[in-house]
N, C-alpha and C positions, 0 to 999 in steps of 0.2 A: 504494500500500500504506500502511496506517495506521501512525502512529508506534508504537503498541503492538505491532503485528505485526512491524515492523522491529526493534524492541528485543528482542522475544521470539526472533526468528530468530537474531539475533546472540548473545543470551544462552545459546543452546543449542549453539553451535558451539565448536570448540576455541579457547581463548583466545589462546594464543601471545603473552603479554605479555612485553615486554623485561625484562631482569634488574633494572633499577632500579625498575621498576614492581612486580615481585614483592617486591623488598626493602622497598619502601615499605609494601606490604600486610602483610608479616610484622611490620614495626615497629608498625603500627597495631593488629594483632591482639594483639601483646604488650602494648602500652599499654592496650588495652581490658581485657585480663585483669587487669592490675595495678589498674586502677580498680575492677574487680569485686571483687577480693580485699580491697581497702581498704574498700569499701562493706560487704562481708560482716563484716569485723572491727569496723567502726563500728556495725553493726546499723542502717544507714540505710534499708534497704528490706525489713525482715523481714516486712512484710505480704505482699509479693509472693512471698517464699520460702514462707511459710505457706500461701498460696492455691495455689501450684504443687503443694505436697505434698498438699493436700486434693483437688485435681483428679485427682491420681493418673494413671490411664490405664495402658496397656501399658508395660512397662519399656523405653522407647526411648532416653532421653537423660538426662543429669545436669544438675542445677543446680550451679553452681560451689560447691564446699565441702560438698556433700551427697552421701553415698554411695549412697542408695537412688534408683534411676532412676525417672523419671515419663514421661508422654507427651511427645513432642517439642514440641507447642504450649505445654504447661505449663512445660517447661524454658526455652523461649525467652522466655516472659513474665517469669520471675524473672531470668534472665540479662540481659535487656535493661534491666530496672530496676536491676540491680546495676552494670552498666557505666556507667550515667548517674547513679547514686545520689548521687555527691558532686560532680557537674558538673566532673569532672577528665578527661573523655574528649575526644577530638579534635573538630575543627571544620573543615568545608570552607567557606572564606570566600565563594565564589561563590554557594552555595546556602544558607549559614548553617545547615547541618545537622550534627548529631553522627553522622557516618557509621558508625563502628564499633559504636555502640550499637544499631543496627538490622541491621547486616550480620553481626556475630559471632554473635548469638544464633540466627539462622535457619540460618546455615552450620553451626554446631557441633551444633545440635539435630537437624536433618535429616541431617547427616553421620553422627552417631551412629546415628540411626534406621535408615539404610540400610546401615550398615557401610562408609561411603566411606573411601577412602584419604586420606592427608594431601594428596596432589596434587589429588585431586578436590575436596576442601574448599577448598583455596587457590584453585583456578580459580573455584569458585562464589563465593567471597568477592570476587574481582576483579570478577566480573559485578555483584555487589551494590554494590560501591563505585562503579563507574561509573554504575549506575542511580540510586542515591539522590542522588548529587552532581548528575547531569545533570537529573533531574526537578525538583529544587529550584532549580537555577541558571537554568532556563528562565524563571522568574518571580522575579527577584531581589527579595528582601524582600516579595514580593507576598503570601505567606501570612501573614507576621508582621503586615503592614499591615492584614490582614483580621482579626487577632486569633487567628491559628492558629499552632501550633508546627510549623514546616516539617519538623522531624525526623520527626514522626509522619505528616504528610501524604505526604511522599516515601518514608518508610520502609516503608509498606505495599507499595509497588511493588517495592522492592529485595528485601524479604523474600519476596514472592511469586515473583519470578524466581529467586532463589537456591534456594528450595524446589522450584520446577518443574524446574530443572536437575538437582538431586540426586535427585529422584524419577523422573527419566527421562521427563518428559512430552514430547509432541511439540509442534510449533509451534502447532497449533490450540489445544491445551489450555493451553499456556503463555500464549498471547494471552488466552484466557478468564480465566486466573488473574489477569492484570494488570487486566482489566476488572472482575472481582469485587473485587479489592483496592481499586480506586478508590472503591467505595461504602463502604469502611471508613476512608477518609482523614479525619483530623480532628485534634483535640488543642487545646483552648482554652488561651489564654494567661491565663486568669482566675486562675491561681495567683500571678501577679506581685503582690507586696505582701501576700501572705497566707502562712500557714504550711502551706498545702495541699501534698500530696506528688504531685499529679497530673503535674507535669513529669517527675519521676523515673520515673513509670510509663509515660509515653508511648512510649519506645522498646520496652519489653516488650509493650505493647499492639499496637504496629505489627508487631513480629516475630510475635506470636501470630496476628494477623489475616492476615498474609501467608502463613503456613503453612496456615491454614485455607482461604484462597483457592485455594492450589495443590491442596489435598486435594479441595475442592469441584469444581474443574475436572477433576481426575482421575476424579472420580465421575460426571462428565457435566454438571455445572452450567455455564452459559455466562455470559460477561460481554461488555459492549460493546467492540469493538475501537476505538471512538472515544473511549475513556476519557481519552486525552491530547489528542486533536485537537478534541474537541467535535463537534457542539453539546452543551451541558450536560455537558461533561467536567470534569475536576478543576480546570483553569485557569479555565474559564468560571464555575464555581461558587464556587471558594475563593480565587482570587487577586485582589488589589486592583489589580494592574498588568497591562498587556497582556503576555501570555506569548509565547514563541517555541518552540512544540512541536518544530519541526524541529531545534532545537539539541540536543534530547535524543539524537538518533541521528546527528548530524553527526560525521563522522570517527571513528566507533566503531572501536576497534582501532588507531587512528592517534594520536589525541589522548587522553591518559590523565589523567583528573581525579584518579585515585588518588594521583598524586605532588603534587597541589595541596591535600592535606588537612594542616592544621596540627596539631601536638601541643601540648597546654597545659602550661605551667610552673606555672600557678596554678589552684587548684580553684575557679574563679569564672567568671562570664560572659566569654566571649572578647572582647566588645565594649569592655571596659575594660582589657584587658591592655596595650595601647599606653600608656595613662596610667600604669599601675603601673610599666612599664619606664622611662617618662620620669621618674617620681619617683626611681627608682633612679639614673638618669643624673644628675639634679640633685644628689643626695646624694653621688655620686662626684666631681662637679665641685667643690662646696664643701660639706664636711660640716656638717650641722646636726641639731638634735634638735627634737622636737615643741614644747618650751617656747619656742623661738625663732621659731616660725612665726606670722605675723600673718594670712596669707591664701594660698590656693592657687587658681590659675585654670588649668583644663585646657581644651585645644582638643579638641572632640569631633566626630566625624563625625555629620552630621545624621541618618543612619539608626541611629546608636547611641543618641542621646539619649533617644528615647522608651522605651527598654528599661532603661537604667542611670541615667538622670537624671530619672525621672518624678516631678515634684514633687507629684503626688497622693498619693504615699507619704511616710512619714517616713524620709527617706534618711539622716539622722544617727543615728536610733535604730531600726534595723530590728528587727522583732519575731520573726524566725526566721533560721536559718542561710541559707535560700534567699533571703530578702529581702536579707540582707547581701551575698550573692554577686551580687546584681543592683543594688547600690547603689555607684555610683562614688565618691561622697563618703566613705562609711564605709570602703570598701576602701582608698581612697587614704590616709585617716587612719591606718588600721591599718598600711599599708606604712611610713608615716613613723614611727609610734610603735615598731613592732617591727623595722623594717629588712628585713622579709620578709613574704610572704604564703604560708601553707601550710594544710594540713588543720586544724591546731589553731586557726588564725585564726578559723574559723567555728564553733567549739564554743560551747556555752551560756555558760560563764563569760566567754569572750572577748567575746561580744556585749554583755555588761552593763557593760563598762568605761567609766566616765564620761570618762576622758581621751581615749578614741577618739571618743566622741560629741561632746565639746567641740571637738575639732579638725575633725571632719567638718562642723560648722557653719561652719567657715571655708573650706570647699572650694566653689568655684563653677565654672562651665563656660561656654564659649561655643561655638557651632556655626559652622562655616565650610564653604562649598561645596567639596567635594573629589571628584575623580574616583576611581573604583575602589570596591572593596568595603569595607564598614565594618570587617569582621573583619581585613582586611589593611591598614588605614589606619595612617599614621604617628602618632606620639604627641608631644605637646608640653605641658609644664606650666611655669608661672611661679610660683615660690615666693617670696613676699614676707616677709622677716624683720622682726621688731619693730624692728631697728636701721635699717630703711630699705633694706637691700640686697635686690636681686632676683636670684634664681638661675633660670636657664632650663635645663630638661632636655628633650632630644629623642631620639627614635629613628625611624629610617626605617620600621621595621616591628617589631612585637612579637616577642619570642623565640618560636620554635616554628613561626612561619608559614613559608610557602614562600620568602619573601624573606629570612628570618633563621632557617633551620631548626636544629633540634637535631641533634647528631651521633648516630650509632647508640649510642655509649657513653653519652651523656646520656639517651637513651631507655631504655637498659638500667638505668641508675642510678635513673631515676624509677620504673621497674617494680619494682626490688628494694626501694626505699623504701616503695612501696605494698604490696608482697606480704608483706614481712616474712620471717622465717626460712623456709627451704625454697624460696625463689624461684629459685635457680640452676638447678634441674632443669627448671623450666618454661621458662626462657630457652633451655636447650639443646634441648628438644623443639620449641618454636616456631621456633627458628632453622632446624631441619631438618625442618620440617613437611612439605615436599614428599616427603621420603623415608620418612615414617611409614606403616606399613601400615593404620593405623586411628587413631582418636582416643582409644583406650583408654589409651595411655601418657600422653597429655596430661592427661586427667581424673584419672588416678591421681596425677600430679605436682601438679595443682591441689588435690586433696583433701589431700595432704600439706602443701602450703603454706598452706592456709586455717587461720585461728585464729578460729572463730566467737565473737563477743561480746567479743573482746579489743581493746585499743587499741594502736597502735604504741608 
């Protein structure tokens, strides 16, 4: 039996996830909604919201913060872009994918469309989390090495299976949905070093495509059940490394990747979080300020360097918020100058600071062979002061990763900081999602919490 059919069969069955897995999924859904509300308030993806409204369609689902419902694919397009709009959403280290950005939009949009209960939506989300993480992790860094955004490549499959489950498709149709979704996998990394917003759009495009794939399958369209196994499947076509398709379905329902998704403390590329934490550790060991720094040398995982230390870009003077979020030297300098990195770090006025650019010029890096995934790597920096002293900062793993997880309270606090006034009701509804008769209460609470156009 093909990998796609095996995955589809499992994805339609009762989930039966352990309590800790369900708790992890709820934390990730809450974190994703917080990221979406913050993006809405910052106006970071208004183009996607505008297009979703223009697409219209039957009144099936809501865009976060928008009262008038639109078609489910349109809602998923906007919500996916919002969850990922500030790069503050979660990351699965094994697949290097932003899981919630593709799972939440499909689960909530199709869940609203069919009037699903909270329990049904949560189960569909669990299927989605396992799918996106496993599809990406079967070719570690393989999509990125080919110049593709793994979140969109793998996200079309999770969104398709989430939609197939909620739409009540049978095994044959769900397998077709996965096959159709594979032909929509993509997402170029061409945005790196530019001010293009395509990265922000990728999760929404993936969610939109996955829902369309499920609808096409329901209408009788077919897709290849070899989409994951090949020949000419997604790994053959889009991965730069040899993949292990069998790992996508190995121990389904026994080994849960959902609990291996990390939550971000910083709104920037996960691949430099360990460096930022190491800087904080150095400063806690021997306090210093930016004027005392002569040089900073960071140890960087070899899989991280091409993304956050690409010298083809001006890493000390990034030209856009997203370029800064993918510049280890600039973000490290901002961490030293400000003592913290947050949403305001990457606003326009902050990017123009000459003192940060000057310090970023003093930040260098070295790669060293390390086992394990780049997003879970340890961090180490050596800060050399003008008086000759050297301060070393280290962390075994960055905060928020599975080796150094945030507490439920910390995740809640992050959500409330992102959501602003009115967020407490959303926390309560998401916490008890499995008991909700529908998603109506959740979207009412989200609408109350949203403050379009405002800043925290």
